[in-house]
C-alpha positions as CSV (number, residue, x, y, z in Angstrom):
1,M,-25.9,20.4,4.3
2,E,-24.3,23.7,3.4
3,D,-21.8,23.8,0.5
4,S,-20.5,27.4,0.8
5,F,-18.2,29.4,-1.5
6,K,-15.4,28.7,1.0
7,H,-15.9,24.9,0.7
8,K,-15.9,25.2,-3.1
9,G,-12.7,27.3,-3.0
10,L,-11.1,24.7,-0.8
11,R,-12.2,21.9,-3.2
12,K,-10.6,23.7,-6.1
13,M,-7.3,23.9,-4.1
14,L,-7.6,20.2,-3.4
15,V,-8.1,19.4,-7.1
16,E,-4.9,21.5,-7.9
17,C,-3.1,19.5,-5.2
18,I,-3.9,16.1,-6.5
19,E,-3.4,17.2,-10.1
20,N,0.1,18.3,-9.1
21,K,0.6,14.8,-7.6
22,G,0.0,13.2,-11.0
23,I,-3.8,12.8,-11.5
24,S,-4.3,13.8,-15.2
25,N,-7.8,12.6,-16.0
26,Q,-9.9,15.7,-16.3
27,K,-13.1,13.9,-15.7
28,V,-11.8,12.5,-12.4
29,L,-10.6,16.0,-11.3
30,Q,-14.0,17.5,-12.2
31,A,-15.8,14.8,-10.2
32,I,-13.6,15.5,-7.2
33,N,-14.4,19.2,-7.6
34,Q,-18.1,18.5,-7.5
35,V,-18.5,16.2,-4.5
36,P,-18.6,18.1,-1.1
37,R,-16.2,15.9,1.0
38,H,-16.9,17.9,4.2
39,L,-20.4,16.5,4.3
40,F,-19.1,12.9,4.7
41,L,-17.0,13.7,7.8
42,D,-17.7,13.9,11.5
43,S,-17.9,17.5,12.7
44,S,-14.6,17.3,14.5
45,F,-12.8,16.9,11.2
46,L,-14.7,19.5,9.2
47,S,-11.9,22.1,9.2
48,Y,-9.6,19.5,7.7
49,A,-12.0,18.1,5.1
50,Y,-10.1,19.4,2.0
51,E,-6.6,18.3,3.1
52,D,-5.3,15.4,1.1
53,K,-5.6,13.0,4.1
54,P,-7.7,10.0,5.2
55,F,-9.9,10.4,8.3
56,P,-11.7,7.9,10.5
57,I,-15.5,7.5,9.9
58,G,-16.2,4.9,12.7
59,C,-16.3,1.1,12.7
60,K,-12.5,1.1,12.3
61,Q,-12.9,2.4,8.8
62,T,-11.7,5.6,7.0
63,I,-12.6,7.9,4.3
64,S,-9.8,7.5,1.8
65,Q,-7.2,10.2,1.0
66,P,-8.6,12.2,-2.0
67,F,-5.5,11.4,-4.0
68,T,-6.1,7.7,-3.5
69,V,-9.8,8.1,-4.5
70,A,-8.7,9.9,-7.7
71,F,-5.9,7.4,-8.4
72,Q,-8.2,4.4,-8.2
73,T,-10.9,6.2,-10.2
74,Q,-8.4,7.1,-12.9
75,L,-7.2,3.4,-13.1
76,L,-10.9,2.4,-13.5
77,D,-11.3,4.5,-16.6
78,V,-15.0,5.1,-16.0
79,Q,-17.2,5.9,-19.0
80,K,-20.6,7.4,-18.8
81,G,-23.4,4.8,-18.5
82,E,-21.2,2.0,-17.3
83,K,-22.3,-0.3,-14.5
84,V,-19.8,0.0,-11.7
85,L,-19.7,-2.2,-8.6
86,E,-17.9,-0.7,-5.5
87,I,-16.9,-3.0,-2.7
88,G,-16.7,-1.0,0.6
89,T,-19.1,1.9,0.6
90,G,-17.6,3.4,3.8
91,S,-18.7,7.1,3.9
92,G,-20.2,7.0,0.4
93,Y,-17.7,9.6,-0.9
94,Q,-16.1,7.3,-3.5
95,A,-19.5,6.2,-4.8
96,C,-20.5,9.8,-5.4
97,V,-17.3,10.5,-7.3
98,L,-18.2,7.6,-9.6
99,A,-21.8,8.8,-9.9
100,E,-20.5,12.3,-10.9
101,M,-18.6,10.6,-13.8
102,G,-21.9,9.2,-15.1
103,A,-21.6,5.6,-13.8
104,K,-24.5,3.5,-12.6
105,V,-23.2,2.7,-9.2
106,F,-23.9,-0.4,-7.1
107,T,-22.1,-0.2,-3.7
108,V,-21.7,-2.9,-1.0
109,E,-20.9,-2.3,2.7
110,R,-20.6,-5.0,5.4
111,Q,-20.7,-2.6,8.4
112,K,-24.4,-2.1,9.2
113,K,-23.8,1.4,10.8
114,L,-22.0,2.7,7.8
115,Y,-24.5,1.1,5.4
116,F,-27.4,2.8,7.0
117,R,-25.6,6.1,7.2
118,A,-24.6,6.1,3.5
119,K,-28.1,4.9,2.4
120,S,-29.6,7.9,4.3
121,L,-27.1,10.5,3.3
122,L,-26.6,9.9,-0.4
123,P,-30.1,10.9,-1.5
124,K,-29.9,14.0,0.6
125,L,-26.8,15.0,-1.3
126,G,-28.4,14.5,-4.7
127,Y,-27.4,11.0,-5.4
128,P,-30.6,8.9,-5.1
129,Q,-29.5,6.8,-8.1
130,I,-26.7,5.1,-6.2
131,K,-27.8,1.6,-5.1
132,C,-26.6,0.6,-1.6
133,F,-26.4,-3.0,-0.4
134,Y,-25.6,-4.5,3.0
135,S,-23.6,-7.6,2.3
136,D,-20.3,-9.4,2.3
137,G,-18.2,-7.6,-0.4
138,N,-16.3,-10.8,-1.3
139,K,-19.4,-12.2,-2.8
140,G,-20.0,-9.1,-5.0
141,L,-23.5,-8.7,-6.4
142,P,-24.1,-11.6,-8.8
143,T,-27.8,-10.8,-9.3
144,F,-26.9,-7.4,-10.7
145,G,-23.8,-8.3,-12.8
146,P,-22.0,-8.5,-14.9
147,F,-20.3,-5.1,-14.4
148,H,-18.2,-3.0,-16.7
149,K,-16.0,-2.0,-13.8
150,I,-15.4,-3.1,-10.2
151,L,-13.6,-1.0,-7.6
152,V,-12.5,-2.4,-4.2
153,T,-11.7,0.2,-1.6
154,C,-10.3,-2.2,1.0
155,A,-7.3,-4.5,1.0
156,A,-7.6,-8.1,-0.2
157,T,-5.0,-10.8,0.4
158,E,-5.8,-12.3,-3.0
159,I,-7.9,-11.5,-6.0
160,P,-11.5,-12.5,-5.2
161,E,-12.7,-15.0,-7.9
162,N,-16.3,-14.0,-7.4
163,L,-15.5,-10.5,-8.5
164,I,-13.6,-11.7,-11.6
165,E,-16.6,-13.8,-12.6
166,Q,-18.9,-10.7,-12.3
167,L,-16.7,-8.6,-14.6
168,R,-17.6,-8.2,-18.2
169,P,-15.1,-9.1,-21.0
170,N,-12.8,-6.1,-21.4
171,G,-13.9,-4.9,-18.0
172,I,-11.5,-3.5,-15.3
173,L,-11.1,-4.4,-11.6
174,V,-9.1,-2.1,-9.5
175,I,-8.1,-3.6,-6.1
176,P,-5.3,-3.2,-3.5
177,V,-3.8,-6.6,-2.9
178,G,-1.3,-7.6,-0.2
179,N,-0.8,-8.1,3.5
180,S,-2.1,-6.0,6.4
181,E,0.8,-3.6,6.3
182,K,1.1,-2.8,2.6
183,Q,-0.7,-3.5,-0.6
184,E,0.0,-3.0,-4.3
185,M,-2.7,-1.4,-6.4
186,F,-3.8,-3.9,-9.1
187,Q,-5.5,-2.9,-12.3
188,I,-6.9,-6.1,-13.7
189,I,-8.3,-6.3,-17.2
190,K,-10.5,-9.3,-18.1
191,N,-9.7,-10.1,-21.7
192,N,-12.2,-11.6,-24.2
193,D,-10.8,-15.1,-23.7
194,N,-11.3,-14.6,-19.9
195,S,-7.5,-14.4,-19.4
196,L,-6.4,-11.6,-17.1
197,T,-3.9,-8.7,-17.7
198,I,-2.6,-7.5,-14.4
199,N,-0.9,-4.1,-14.0
200,K,0.7,-3.1,-10.7
201,N,0.5,0.6,-9.8
202,G,2.5,1.2,-6.6
203,D,2.1,0.7,-2.9
204,F,-0.9,1.8,-0.8
205,R,-2.4,1.0,2.6
206,F,-6.0,0.2,3.1
207,V,-8.2,-1.3,5.8
208,P,-8.8,-5.0,5.2
209,L,-11.5,-6.6,3.1
210,L,-13.3,-8.7,5.7
211,R,-14.7,-12.1,4.9
212,N,-17.8,-14.0,5.7
213,K,-21.0,-12.6,7.2
214,A,-21.8,-8.9,7.2
215,D,-21.4,-7.2,10.6
216,D,-24.6,-7.0,12.7
217,N,-23.3,-4.2,15.0
């Protein structure tokens, strides 16, 4: 669990890279600078951990490109103390970025192997406050809602109604929506009258948001 001066130097270079690509929220950049991305990766990828690229983490899933993590987080406009629901824990990296910004993070994963890995790893990295759940992300977490913000880190073919229902008025849902080849990044604001304002923010590519029962493998 070493986070050396070399790692910190590489993180600083990564932050400069994604800032040059258009990330302007200083709180987001600071959070990226604090989270040791190399500790979420398989040993075979350690030397590449601070490149702005996605990498496989098993179960046909990936740890997102740091720019994508920062871009989604910037759209989410996280404020300290807000309840944030993340759909798709994956490695746990994005959840830690949200926690660094002061959010109260609830994160859902449907792949059992990834769920147990993240649940074990996050407290060791200093994030025991992140609450991990093994469940179908399409259902959200109605028992713990409503949430100020909801972040989906996998591709949906449509906007899940369950997640809209669990969003507070004036809350924000950030979700990639589209087909298996390409998605648009939606920022969805739930207005006081329950109407939705949808802003589209360019094309991305994510692994799919799977439906129905959580995986038992």
